[in-house]
C-alpha positions as CSV (number, residue, x, y, z in Angstrom):
1,M,-106.0,-18.6,-17.8
2,S,-104.4,-20.6,-15.1
3,R,-100.8,-19.9,-16.5
4,K,-102.0,-16.3,-15.7
5,R,-103.3,-17.2,-12.5
6,K,-99.7,-19.1,-11.6
7,K,-98.5,-16.0,-13.1
8,K,-100.0,-13.8,-10.4
9,K,-99.4,-15.7,-7.6
10,S,-95.8,-16.6,-8.5
11,L,-94.9,-13.2,-8.7
12,R,-97.0,-11.9,-5.5
13,N,-94.7,-14.6,-3.4
14,T,-91.3,-13.8,-4.9
15,L,-92.6,-9.5,-3.4
16,I,-93.9,-11.1,-0.1
17,N,-90.4,-13.2,0.4
18,I,-88.7,-10.5,-0.7
19,V,-90.8,-8.0,2.0
20,A,-90.5,-11.0,4.5
21,T,-86.8,-10.7,4.4
22,L,-86.6,-7.6,4.6
23,L,-87.9,-6.7,7.9
24,I,-86.8,-9.4,9.0
25,I,-82.8,-8.1,8.5
26,L,-84.6,-5.0,9.8
27,S,-86.2,-6.7,13.3
28,L,-82.6,-8.6,13.9
29,L,-80.3,-4.8,12.7
30,L,-83.2,-3.8,15.8
31,I,-82.0,-6.8,18.1
32,F,-78.7,-6.3,18.4
33,N,-78.0,-2.6,17.7
34,A,-76.2,-2.6,20.2
35,P,-73.3,-4.8,19.4
36,I,-73.3,-3.5,16.2
37,R,-72.8,-0.1,17.3
38,N,-69.7,-1.6,19.5
39,M,-68.5,-3.6,17.4
40,I,-68.6,-0.4,14.9
41,M,-66.8,1.7,17.7
42,V,-64.1,-1.0,18.6
43,W,-63.1,-1.2,15.2
44,H,-63.0,2.3,14.1
45,T,-60.9,2.3,17.5
46,N,-58.6,0.4,16.1
47,Q,-57.9,2.6,13.5
48,Y,-56.1,4.8,15.9
49,Q,-53.9,3.1,18.2
50,V,-50.8,3.6,18.6
51,S,-48.2,0.3,16.6
52,K,-45.3,1.5,17.9
53,V,-44.2,3.2,20.6
54,D,-40.5,3.2,22.8
55,K,-40.1,3.2,26.0
56,K,-38.1,6.9,26.0
57,T,-40.9,8.1,24.8
58,I,-43.1,6.9,27.4
59,D,-41.2,7.6,30.2
60,K,-40.7,10.8,28.7
61,N,-44.5,11.4,29.2
62,K,-45.6,9.7,32.8
63,E,-42.3,12.7,34.2
64,V,-44.9,15.3,32.3
65,K,-46.1,18.1,35.1
66,T,-50.1,17.8,34.2
67,S,-53.9,18.7,36.2
68,F,-56.7,17.6,36.1
69,D,-60.2,18.8,37.1
70,F,-62.4,16.1,37.6
71,Q,-65.0,18.2,37.3
72,H,-65.4,19.1,34.2
73,V,-65.2,15.5,33.5
74,Q,-68.4,14.0,30.8
75,S,-69.2,11.0,30.7
76,L,-68.0,8.8,27.6
77,S,-70.8,8.2,25.3
78,T,-71.4,5.8,21.8
79,E,-72.2,8.7,20.0
80,A,-69.5,11.5,21.3
81,V,-66.4,8.1,20.2
82,I,-68.4,8.0,17.0
83,N,-68.2,11.7,16.1
84,A,-64.9,12.5,17.0
85,Q,-63.7,10.1,14.8
86,W,-65.4,11.0,12.4
87,Q,-64.3,14.2,12.9
88,A,-60.9,13.2,13.2
89,Q,-61.2,12.7,9.3
90,K,-60.6,15.7,8.2
91,L,-63.2,15.1,5.3
92,P,-62.7,18.1,2.5
93,V,-66.6,19.8,2.0
94,I,-68.2,19.7,-1.0
95,G,-67.8,22.4,-3.1
96,D,-64.0,23.3,-0.8
97,F,-61.7,23.9,-3.8
98,D,-60.0,26.4,-2.6
99,S,-57.7,23.6,-0.5
């Protein structure tokens, strides 16, 4: 009978340890939510960096006449950046077999 109790306690302790570990991981994710989100954003942004730009292209872009309306500028949020990067991946739509 004592073996049965030990097995039951062992199973219970294992289950408690698993739940405690999951709660600790969840709490760490919630505590470090902003840094993790920023790290992911920087990681994805680095994938879009231009690696090879020559001086001629930069000079050509500096000479272009443009206008900029500051009243239509919206503040940048992390969600907007991640959403734009997600949209830029151009993933196929499920069920879109014509492409």
